[in-house]
C-alpha positions as CSV (number, residue, x, y, z in Angstrom):
1,F,145.8,-143.1,63.3
2,G,142.2,-142.7,62.0
3,M,142.4,-145.7,59.7
4,I,139.1,-147.6,59.3
5,D,138.8,-151.3,59.1
6,W,136.2,-151.4,56.4
7,K,135.9,-155.2,56.5
8,R,135.1,-155.3,60.2
9,S,132.8,-152.3,59.6
10,G,130.9,-154.2,56.9
11,V,130.5,-157.2,59.1
12,A,129.0,-155.0,61.9
13,A,126.7,-153.2,59.4
14,R,125.4,-156.5,57.9
15,A,124.8,-157.9,61.4
16,A,122.8,-154.8,62.4
17,A,120.9,-154.8,59.0
18,E,119.9,-158.4,59.5
19,R,118.7,-157.7,63.0
20,V,116.3,-154.9,62.0
21,G,115.2,-156.6,58.8
22,I,116.9,-154.5,56.1
23,R,116.5,-156.1,52.7
24,F,117.9,-153.4,50.4
25,P,121.6,-153.4,49.4
26,L,123.8,-151.7,52.0
27,D,125.6,-149.7,49.3
28,T,122.4,-147.9,48.5
29,K,122.5,-144.1,49.0
30,V,120.4,-143.0,51.9
31,S,118.9,-140.2,49.7
32,E,117.3,-143.0,47.6
33,L,115.6,-144.6,50.5
34,S,112.0,-144.2,51.7
35,V,111.3,-142.6,55.1
36,A,110.6,-146.1,56.6
37,Q,113.9,-147.4,55.2
38,R,115.8,-144.5,56.7
39,W,114.3,-145.3,60.1
40,L,115.7,-148.8,59.8
41,V,119.1,-147.4,58.9
42,M,119.0,-145.1,62.0
43,I,118.0,-148.0,64.3
44,G,120.8,-150.2,62.7
45,K,123.3,-147.4,63.3
46,A,122.4,-147.3,67.0
47,L,122.8,-151.1,67.3
48,T,126.3,-151.0,65.8
49,R,127.2,-148.8,68.8
50,D,125.8,-151.4,71.2
51,A,123.1,-149.1,72.3
52,S,121.3,-150.2,75.4
53,M,118.6,-147.5,74.9
54,I,117.2,-146.0,71.7
55,A,115.0,-142.9,71.7
56,M,112.5,-142.5,68.9
57,D,110.8,-139.2,68.3
58,E,107.6,-139.5,66.2
59,P,108.9,-142.4,64.2
60,T,105.6,-143.1,62.4
61,A,104.7,-139.5,61.5
62,S,105.4,-140.1,57.8
63,L,104.9,-143.9,57.6
64,S,102.1,-145.8,56.1
65,E,100.2,-148.4,58.2
66,P,102.2,-151.4,56.9
67,E,105.5,-149.5,57.4
68,S,104.4,-148.6,60.9
69,E,103.6,-152.3,61.7
70,Q,107.0,-153.3,60.5
71,L,108.6,-150.8,62.8
72,F,106.5,-152.0,65.7
73,A,107.6,-155.5,65.2
74,I,111.3,-154.4,65.2
75,I,110.7,-152.4,68.4
76,R,109.1,-155.4,70.2
77,D,112.0,-157.6,69.0
78,L,114.6,-155.1,70.3
79,A,112.8,-154.8,73.6
80,A,112.7,-158.6,74.0
81,Q,116.5,-158.6,73.4
82,G,116.9,-156.2,76.3
83,V,117.1,-152.9,74.5
84,A,115.2,-150.1,76.2
85,I,113.0,-148.0,73.9
86,L,112.0,-144.4,74.7
87,Y,109.1,-143.8,72.4
88,V,107.8,-140.3,71.9
89,S,104.5,-140.0,69.9
90,H,101.3,-138.0,69.5
91,R,99.6,-141.1,68.1
92,L,97.8,-142.3,71.2
93,E,96.7,-145.7,69.8
94,E,100.4,-146.5,69.2
95,V,101.4,-145.5,72.7
96,L,98.6,-147.6,74.3
97,Q,99.4,-150.6,72.0
98,L,103.2,-150.5,72.2
99,C,104.4,-149.1,75.5
100,D,104.9,-150.9,78.8
101,R,104.8,-147.6,80.8
102,I,103.4,-144.2,79.8
103,T,104.6,-140.8,81.0
104,V,102.5,-137.7,80.1
105,L,104.1,-134.3,80.0
106,R,102.3,-131.0,79.9
107,D,104.0,-127.6,79.8
108,G,107.4,-129.2,80.5
109,R,106.2,-131.1,83.6
110,I,105.2,-134.7,84.3
111,V,101.5,-134.8,85.0
112,S,100.8,-138.6,84.9
113,Q,102.5,-141.9,84.8
114,A,100.8,-145.3,84.3
115,E,101.6,-148.9,83.6
116,R,100.2,-150.6,80.5
117,G,96.4,-151.2,80.7
118,A,95.9,-148.6,83.4
119,L,94.8,-145.9,80.9
120,D,92.4,-146.0,78.0
121,K,92.4,-143.4,75.2
122,K,90.0,-141.1,77.0
123,G,92.0,-141.2,80.2
124,L,95.2,-140.5,78.2
125,V,93.7,-137.5,76.4
126,R,92.4,-136.1,79.7
127,A,95.9,-136.4,81.2
128,I,97.5,-134.7,78.2
129,I,95.1,-131.7,77.9
130,G,93.6,-131.5,81.4
131,H,90.0,-132.1,80.2
132,A,88.0,-134.5,78.0
133,I,88.0,-133.7,74.3
134,R,84.9,-133.2,72.2
135,T,83.6,-136.3,70.3
136,P,82.3,-136.1,66.7
137,D,78.8,-136.4,68.1
138,E,79.2,-133.4,70.3
139,R,80.1,-130.8,67.7
140,D,77.8,-128.9,65.3
141,R,78.3,-129.4,61.6
142,L,77.4,-126.6,59.2
143,A,75.0,-127.6,56.3
144,P,76.0,-125.2,53.5
145,D,73.5,-123.1,51.6
146,R,74.0,-124.6,48.2
147,S,71.6,-122.1,46.6
148,R,74.3,-119.4,47.0
149,Q,77.5,-119.0,44.9
150,P,80.4,-121.3,46.1
151,V,83.5,-119.6,47.4
152,F,85.6,-122.0,45.3
153,S,84.8,-124.5,42.6
154,A,86.8,-127.1,40.6
155,R,85.5,-128.3,37.3
156,S,86.7,-131.6,35.7
157,I,90.3,-131.2,36.9
158,A,92.8,-133.7,35.5
159,W,96.6,-133.9,35.8
160,K,98.7,-136.8,34.6
161,Q,97.5,-140.0,36.3
162,A,97.2,-138.4,39.8
163,V,94.0,-136.4,39.4
164,K,91.2,-137.6,37.2
165,D,88.0,-135.5,36.4
166,V,87.7,-134.0,39.9
167,S,84.8,-131.5,40.4
168,L,83.7,-130.0,43.7
169,D,82.2,-126.9,45.2
170,L,83.2,-125.3,48.5
171,Y,80.6,-123.0,50.2
172,K,80.9,-120.1,52.6
173,G,81.3,-121.1,56.2
174,E,82.0,-124.8,55.8
175,V,85.1,-126.9,56.3
176,L,85.4,-129.2,53.3
177,A,87.8,-132.1,53.7
178,L,89.4,-134.5,51.2
179,G,89.9,-138.0,52.7
180,G,91.4,-141.1,51.3
181,L,94.6,-143.2,51.4
182,V,98.1,-142.0,50.8
183,G,98.6,-141.6,47.0
184,A,94.9,-141.0,46.3
185,G,95.7,-137.7,44.6
186,R,94.6,-135.3,47.3
187,T,97.9,-133.5,47.7
188,E,98.4,-133.3,44.0
189,F,95.0,-131.7,43.7
190,A,95.9,-129.2,46.4
191,H,99.1,-128.3,44.6
192,L,97.2,-127.6,41.4
193,V,94.9,-125.3,43.2
194,A,97.8,-123.5,44.9
195,G,99.6,-123.0,41.6
196,L,102.5,-125.5,42.1
197,A,101.4,-127.1,38.8
198,R,98.8,-126.4,36.1
199,P,95.9,-128.7,35.3
200,E,96.0,-130.5,32.0
201,A,92.2,-130.3,31.8
202,G,89.5,-128.4,33.6
203,H,89.5,-125.1,35.5
204,F,89.0,-123.5,38.9
205,E,86.7,-120.7,40.0
206,L,87.1,-118.3,43.0
207,D,84.0,-116.3,44.1
208,G,82.5,-117.2,40.7
209,K,85.4,-115.9,38.6
210,R,87.4,-118.3,36.5
211,L,91.1,-118.6,37.6
212,N,94.2,-118.8,35.4
213,V,97.0,-119.2,38.0
214,A,100.4,-119.9,36.6
215,N,102.5,-120.1,39.9
216,P,102.2,-119.9,43.7
217,S,102.9,-116.2,43.7
218,E,99.9,-115.6,41.4
219,A,97.8,-117.9,43.6
220,V,98.6,-115.8,46.7
221,E,97.8,-112.6,44.9
222,T,94.5,-114.1,43.9
223,G,93.7,-115.0,47.5
224,I,94.7,-118.7,47.6
225,A,97.1,-120.0,50.3
226,L,98.5,-123.4,51.2
227,V,99.7,-124.7,54.6
228,P,101.8,-127.6,53.3
229,E,102.1,-131.2,54.6
230,E,105.8,-131.0,55.5
231,R,105.7,-128.1,58.0
232,R,109.5,-127.9,58.8
233,S,110.8,-128.4,55.2
234,Q,108.1,-126.6,53.2
235,G,106.4,-124.2,55.6
236,V,108.3,-122.4,58.3
237,M,111.7,-120.8,58.0
238,L,113.3,-122.4,61.0
239,Q,116.2,-119.9,61.5
240,Q,113.9,-116.9,61.4
241,S,111.8,-115.4,64.1
242,V,108.1,-116.0,64.9
243,A,107.3,-112.5,63.7
244,F,109.2,-113.0,60.4
245,N,107.4,-116.3,59.7
246,I,104.0,-114.7,60.4
247,N,104.6,-111.4,58.6
248,I,106.2,-112.7,55.4
249,S,102.9,-112.8,53.5
250,T,101.9,-109.2,54.3
251,L,105.0,-107.1,53.9
252,K,103.1,-104.5,51.8
253,L,101.0,-103.7,54.9
254,L,104.1,-103.1,57.0
255,R,105.7,-100.4,54.9
256,S,106.8,-97.2,56.7
257,V,105.7,-95.2,53.7
258,P,103.2,-96.5,51.2
259,G,104.9,-97.3,47.9
260,L,108.4,-97.4,49.3
261,P,110.2,-100.7,50.1
262,F,111.0,-99.8,53.7
263,L,109.4,-101.8,56.5
264,S,108.3,-100.6,59.9
265,D,109.6,-102.9,62.7
266,A,107.0,-101.5,65.1
267,K,104.1,-102.4,62.7
268,G,105.5,-105.9,62.2
269,R,105.9,-106.5,65.9
270,R,102.3,-105.3,66.6
271,Q,100.8,-107.4,63.8
272,A,102.7,-110.5,65.0
273,E,101.8,-110.0,68.6
274,S,98.2,-109.5,67.7
275,L,98.1,-112.8,65.8
276,V,100.0,-114.7,68.4
277,A,97.5,-113.6,71.0
278,H,94.5,-114.4,68.7
279,L,95.6,-118.0,68.0
280,G,97.1,-118.6,71.4
281,I,100.6,-119.3,70.1
282,K,103.0,-120.2,72.9
283,T,106.3,-118.4,72.4
284,P,108.6,-116.4,74.7
285,S,108.3,-113.5,72.3
286,V,107.6,-112.8,68.6
287,T,111.4,-112.2,68.2
288,A,112.2,-115.8,69.3
289,R,113.3,-118.3,66.6
290,I,110.4,-120.4,65.4
291,A,112.6,-123.5,65.5
292,G,112.3,-123.4,69.3
293,L,108.5,-123.7,69.2
294,S,106.5,-127.0,69.4
295,G,105.1,-128.5,66.3
296,G,101.6,-127.3,67.2
297,N,102.7,-123.7,67.7
298,Q,104.7,-123.7,64.5
299,Q,101.5,-124.9,62.7
300,K,99.4,-122.1,64.3
301,A,102.1,-119.6,63.2
302,L,101.7,-120.9,59.6
303,I,97.9,-120.4,59.8
304,A,98.5,-116.9,61.3
305,R,100.6,-116.0,58.3
306,W,97.5,-115.9,56.1
307,L,95.0,-114.2,58.4
308,N,95.8,-110.7,57.3
309,A,96.7,-111.5,53.7
310,G,93.2,-111.3,52.2
311,T,93.0,-115.0,51.9
312,R,89.8,-116.3,50.3
313,L,90.7,-120.0,50.1
314,L,93.0,-121.6,52.7
315,I,94.2,-125.2,51.9
316,L,95.6,-127.2,54.9
317,D,97.4,-130.4,54.1
318,E,97.6,-132.7,57.1
319,P,97.0,-129.7,59.5
320,S,97.6,-131.6,62.8
321,R,100.4,-134.0,61.8
322,G,102.9,-134.3,64.6
323,V,101.0,-132.3,67.2
324,D,99.4,-133.4,70.4
325,V,95.7,-133.7,71.0
326,G,95.5,-130.4,72.9
327,A,97.2,-128.5,70.0
328,R,95.0,-130.3,67.5
329,E,91.9,-129.1,69.3
330,E,93.2,-125.5,69.2
331,I,94.1,-125.8,65.5
332,H,90.6,-127.2,64.7
333,D,89.0,-124.3,66.6
334,A,91.0,-121.8,64.6
335,I,90.2,-123.5,61.3
336,R,86.4,-123.6,62.1
337,A,86.5,-119.9,63.2
338,L,88.2,-119.0,59.9
339,A,85.6,-120.9,57.9
340,R,82.7,-119.2,59.8
341,S,84.3,-115.8,59.0
342,G,83.9,-116.5,55.3
343,V,87.3,-117.9,54.3
344,G,87.0,-121.1,52.2
345,I,88.7,-124.0,54.0
346,L,89.9,-127.1,52.2
347,V,91.5,-129.7,54.5
348,I,93.4,-132.8,53.5
349,S,94.0,-135.4,56.1
350,S,94.9,-139.1,56.3
351,D,93.7,-139.2,59.9
352,V,90.1,-140.4,59.7
353,E,89.5,-139.4,63.3
354,E,90.5,-135.9,62.5
355,L,88.1,-135.8,59.6
356,T,85.2,-136.8,61.8
357,L,86.1,-134.1,64.4
358,L,86.8,-131.2,62.0
359,A,84.9,-131.5,58.7
360,D,81.4,-130.3,57.8
361,R,81.6,-132.3,54.6
362,V,84.0,-135.0,53.4
363,L,84.8,-135.9,49.8
364,V,86.8,-139.2,49.7
365,M,89.3,-139.8,46.9
366,R,90.8,-143.0,45.5
367,E,93.2,-143.3,42.6
368,G,92.7,-139.7,41.6
369,R,88.9,-139.7,41.6
370,I,86.2,-138.7,44.1
371,T,84.4,-141.9,45.2
372,G,81.8,-140.4,47.5
373,E,80.6,-137.6,49.7
374,L,79.7,-137.7,53.4
375,T,77.7,-135.1,55.4
376,G,76.3,-134.8,58.9
377,A,76.0,-138.0,60.9
378,D,77.4,-140.0,57.9
379,I,80.9,-138.6,58.6
380,T,82.2,-141.6,60.5
381,E,85.5,-143.4,60.5
382,A,83.9,-146.6,59.1
383,H,82.3,-144.7,56.1
384,I,85.5,-142.8,55.3
385,I,87.5,-146.0,55.3
386,E,84.9,-147.8,53.2
387,L,85.0,-145.1,50.5
388,S,88.8,-145.0,50.6
389,Y,88.8,-148.5,49.3
390,H,85.8,-148.1,47.1
391,D,86.3,-148.3,43.3
392,A,84.2,-145.9,41.4
393,H,84.5,-148.1,38.3
394,D,82.6,-150.8,40.1
395,D,79.5,-148.5,40.3
396,Q,79.8,-147.8,36.6
397,G,80.0,-151.5,35.8
398,E,76.9,-152.3,38.0
399,A,75.0,-149.4,36.4
400,A,75.9,-150.8,32.9
């Protein structure tokens, strides 16, 4: 009659929790859990239903390295107990390290299948995108002309304990990246620039003019745009069309009669179709719901949103999170083309490989401070990681 045996339910939940290594109280609200803990709950939930197969779609997209390793240990343990795991991921190292068999899909079709050890990373990339990807050594890096006025500058920016005395200059034509570990203060700095919060000290300059931005709307009016880290919850409007998502920042350009609040559907469709073609966004039409597009195409639509909006500074927070290597390469090409056209580009990424592939210059942050700058051939994964753990106070102590 719909009555629940809570005692038996509790026994089953505790057994599943122990099996996946849950250590927090089981009466904790899920809203209070971290992303990693929520994954443990989802896996435990599947186990209470005696699941013989569990499908995991991008499980480590928002996890730290220690959290990912904990998840991998659970996956291996479940597999040893006879549970089949269908693991979907764009993180190729994880796939090669974790999976017994690899199946590659491209444009909805299986293009390759291999047993563990039969493919290395280069072979897997080639199977995914149909050709070898450029290496960091094969791409040109722009050396900015520092004798000219910067497109954007930050001067002694401080905010709470997250950002501490950060100063930087971004020059025309270059892709400037902020590297560092999660919690280093990079996203908080980006939010200050985009008007989501106001600095407690310091100021910003755009094209040599001092800024006084009070909110995101004023930032957009000034020419500053942000493509946020969480694409689906903070960027795209999932229930709206591709055209709506692209055109939302340039409604003034789409008026039927200048000065009157009536929009031309024809103008909106033409603008969206032009930008879709320009960035190679794969969609059935611009009237299709953006929720039906892949992560990479959603991300390109977010970039397209700002191309006709008079943007002078575009901030991209984790621009290729959750997209495959082919889409990442296309997004990187679009970002570099924007930079070369004169738009200031500030990229934030926790993916050190992405930084080596995309950035002309890398500033590494740790605990709210910039700990070092890398240019040219010095932009390597090893150098970025080294600076990510580097304590600027150590240098001060040695100098003293």
